[in-house]
Steps between C-alpha positions, in 0.01 A plus 500: 500500500138448607244730334155533658220537241162607633174552313224736613190278518269783385694683225707189407807726468838358603747628751864401551649531848878532447688632808835487317394788278514736800874430528595618155743799495391841374777700343469859380616596152856562604835330445624562853388147596648196325228357277472118480378527139808685375773334297768390744244428772401158373608338825235695687213319326383140480660294221368612162268275306557666158730757352527669159854605408846385568676387814455211739206466742533733800760717327490829300448498121122455488249720318177370656496287814228292673520404863258364761330768710623495862163633618251301294123544472442153353691173509666590167602867482786626286663839431605602148778756532472710185866594459822561696425875487355625827308782336396400149147354470289401195479857369876546513640166378553419135217339310712187454553474874130541577430217254736278699305581818174397336656180370598420861138568603379245248770244585410513872128494418546178304722356771227542764169475309451133592514597869222757500442851356828692452426872563770732366487848653708813524499778767669821389551751776438487874137619454445188288639270767864462395702433814838518324573770241714280273261425213352153513186298436356205683337167417273322743314172443141505620353152570243399234221471761535863604266706285615813312328829567680688225272588208492290184607633159279779365394622153752772406372856482662842556786356294837672545736272312458218253771266376517189286346278764442721807277789592543743791188672634377699802171355621203715590474291820859587607519513878861625513654813347679441168366143487598331171438153375695312233319212338570265208272455210358249472475377859523131580842435650671524833826703539717191467365418159570821311769491232829688489368775270208581725718491812738747335211725406368485860837605640531791262139619550523475876819702501343760270198538733718533809724753327194709399348498846828592668564772246171663598537422872867429587437398862210267420499170694329215324424129507450255222414138493446230240172308535608149602235291321350461152423813290810673637539878517740748664347773720684815611368713787626841613522545880450876526169445687458359851182306548338651809203447732233554233643239265572255777163544667278509196681278250445779245826603341605858415734583214636855473608476132270444201632196304462697176764744632733209554450397137621842394817456709575162340403574143 
């Protein structure tokens, strides 16, 4: 696959031209159509690159499965299928299973970190960009020469949760409803370097945040991503707000929910 990277000479922002993305299927949240991510449909996907669980490659028995994306954004683009269950996502799975998903995130991050910046991201719900309803995350590798526009780690404030090595907070500068950041303390590592205890804590805290948000707003679509460079963090963004002409034309963002109200939901 050939990916066309273009840089705006004035803003220095990067653009990817990827015509294959227009061909990806969009399936509504129904079981009337056979889903390629379901157990028993392994033959409908490219050969897996990793599995957690039993069984032989390409056969049932897996718990978490990683496959190449058929409609990639970048040269390396993988799909992490959360479980064989078509409907259960992070809020519904057992804590132990969510920890396995996060271990897969880290394994694939370390597999690809020498090739660029591995961006791990999740789209939950069609309003968040999920084209297939079967819960899954994605990993893309951004070439090192392409600059990141995602914000760097911030000093925690409006703290909602605090664990042994992680803190969850809702920044005053949140540009998305229900925006929540999870950061380690101290900073200083990339996601591939964190130890097993912190990875477990991250999985549990992320699940706790998602459960609280969905308990308050059951139909909430959301995205999260893990910052792909040093001083890692995880950022969750609710998608209950559509950015319209004012935001697009002015560059000034509008948030309809006070971050301090989100802290109350999570605390």
